[in-house]
C-alpha positions in Angstrom: 184.0 -47.1 100.4 180.5 -47.1 99.3 179.8 -44.8 102.2 182.3 -42.2 100.7 180.6 -42.7 97.2 177.4 -42.0 98.9 178.5 -38.8 100.2 180.0 -37.6 97.2 176.6 -38.1 95.4 174.8 -36.2 98.2 176.9 -33.6 97.8 176.8 -33.3 93.9 172.9 -33.5 94.3 172.8 -30.6 97.1 175.6 -28.6 94.7 173.3 -29.0 91.8 170.1 -28.1 93.9 171.6 -25.2 95.1 172.6 -23.8 91.7 169.2 -24.1 90.4 167.5 -22.2 93.5 170.1 -19.6 92.6 168.9 -19.0 89.1 167.7 -15.4 89.0 165.0 -15.0 86.6 164.9 -11.2 85.8 161.6 -11.7 84.1 159.4 -14.2 82.5 158.4 -11.9 79.4 160.6 -9.8 77.0 160.1 -7.7 73.6 162.0 -8.6 70.4 162.0 -7.7 67.1 161.2 -11.1 65.9 160.1 -14.4 67.6 163.4 -15.6 67.8 164.9 -12.3 69.2 167.6 -12.5 66.4 167.0 -9.0 64.8 168.5 -5.8 66.2 165.7 -3.6 67.4 167.8 -0.3 68.0 171.2 1.0 68.0 171.7 2.9 71.3 174.8 5.0 73.1 176.1 4.8 76.1 175.6 8.0 78.1 176.9 6.6 81.8 179.6 3.9 82.8 178.0 0.8 83.6 179.7 -2.3 85.2 177.1 -5.1 85.9 176.9 -7.3 88.9 177.4 -10.4 87.4 178.5 -12.2 84.0 175.1 -11.8 82.4 175.5 -7.9 82.1 176.9 -5.9 79.5 179.9 -3.4 80.8 180.5 -0.3 78.9 181.6 3.2 79.1 179.9 6.4 78.1 180.0 6.9 74.2 180.1 3.2 73.3 177.7 2.0 70.9 175.2 -1.2 71.8 172.7 -3.0 69.5 169.7 -3.9 71.3 168.0 -7.2 70.6 165.2 -7.6 73.4 163.7 -5.4 76.3 162.5 -7.5 79.6 158.9 -6.5 79.9 156.2 -6.9 82.5 158.2 -7.8 86.0 161.3 -5.9 84.9 161.2 -3.2 82.3 164.4 -1.6 83.3 166.8 -4.1 81.5 167.5 -4.2 77.7 169.5 -6.9 76.2 172.3 -5.9 73.5 175.5 -6.6 72.1 179.2 -4.5 72.0 181.7 -6.1 69.7 181.5 -9.8 70.8 180.3 -9.1 74.3 176.5 -9.6 75.0 174.6 -9.0 78.0 171.8 -6.9 80.1 171.8 -3.5 81.0 169.8 -0.6 82.1 167.9 1.5 79.9 168.7 4.5 81.7 172.4 4.2 80.9 171.5 4.6 77.1 170.1 6.8 74.7 168.5 5.5 71.7 170.1 6.7 68.5 168.3 4.6 66.0 165.1 2.6 65.8 165.8 -0.3 63.6 162.2 -2.1 64.4 159.4 -0.2 65.5 157.2 -3.3 65.9 157.9 -5.2 69.2 156.8 -8.8 69.6 156.4 -10.1 73.3 157.6 -13.8 74.0 158.3 -15.8 77.2 161.9 -15.8 78.3 163.6 -19.3 78.5 165.9 -20.4 81.3 169.0 -20.1 78.9 168.0 -16.2 78.9 169.7 -16.1 82.4 172.9 -18.2 82.4 176.4 -17.2 82.5 178.9 -18.9 80.1 182.4 -19.3 81.6 184.7 -21.0 79.6 182.9 -24.0 78.1 180.3 -24.5 80.7 176.9 -22.7 81.6 176.8 -21.5 85.3 173.4 -20.1 87.2 174.3 -16.8 89.0 
């Protein structure tokens, strides 16, 4: 019985470590309208349909409006973060055009591990 328990614990540890290693940090820095990244920076409109590769990305169609809350910087400046209704996620800046700038002065802050998690139901998972 203890051998079965040992194998289960080993499999659980391997599963957890694999999840951690597969976490994709898209950038270590981001630019925001405030230190907490809670203030909308701009309002943009989609100029192309976009379907993201996983649950961290915001999907949209041409013409939809998106509120931008942060922009990845340094390592990966192509991705912005925003919301459309109740949906929130990353999207390529080339798929949108800026309609209105709400915050002109940007603050650069470190990203957090939680910036790159997917929420499925009631649990967080790494992609």
